[in-house]
C-alpha positions in Angstrom: 2.0 489.8 128.5 4.4 489.6 125.6 7.4 489.5 128.0 6.0 486.5 129.9 5.4 484.6 126.6 9.0 485.4 125.5 10.3 484.0 128.8 8.4 480.8 128.4 9.7 480.5 124.9 13.3 481.0 126.0 12.8 478.5 128.8 11.4 475.9 126.4 14.3 476.4 124.0 16.8 476.1 126.9 15.2 472.9 128.1 15.2 471.5 124.6 18.9 472.4 124.2 19.8 470.7 127.5 17.9 467.5 126.4 19.7 467.4 123.1 23.1 467.9 124.7 22.3 465.3 127.4 21.2 462.7 124.8 24.1 463.3 122.5 26.7 463.1 125.3 25.2 459.9 126.8 24.9 458.1 123.4 28.4 459.1 122.3 30.0 458.1 125.6 28.3 454.7 125.6 29.3 454.1 122.0 32.9 455.1 122.7 33.1 452.9 125.8 31.7 449.9 123.9 34.0 450.5 121.0 37.1 450.9 123.2 36.3 447.7 125.2 35.6 445.8 122.0 38.8 447.0 120.4 40.9 446.0 123.5 39.3 442.5 123.8 38.3 441.4 120.3 39.9 443.8 117.7 38.1 445.6 114.9 35.1 443.2 114.9 34.6 443.6 118.6 34.9 447.4 118.3 32.2 447.5 115.7 29.9 445.1 117.5 30.3 446.5 121.0 30.2 450.1 119.6 26.8 449.3 118.2 25.7 447.7 121.5 26.9 450.9 123.2 24.9 453.0 120.8 21.7 451.1 121.6 22.4 451.1 125.4 23.1 454.9 125.2 19.7 455.3 123.5 18.1 453.6 126.5 20.1 455.5 129.0 19.4 458.8 127.5 15.7 458.4 128.3 15.3 457.1 131.8 11.5 456.7 131.4 12.0 454.1 128.6 14.7 452.3 130.6 12.4 452.1 133.7 9.5 450.8 131.5 11.8 448.0 130.2 12.9 447.1 133.7 9.4 447.0 135.0 8.4 444.9 132.1 11.1 442.3 133.0 9.7 441.7 136.5 
């Protein structure tokens, strides 16, 4: 019984770790892409503005359920 509980705990921790890594990587990638595009097209102000836009977009992309709710709400 204790071994089964330990496996479930390890599984939950692994799933939590994967979710954290996924969210971090998506948010950082979206922020970096926004900042790079902003820098190339508008300089430092564009890098800051589009980096922030990328941060927000990455937040939505990291949770597909929230993104789908927003899309359904638009229709």
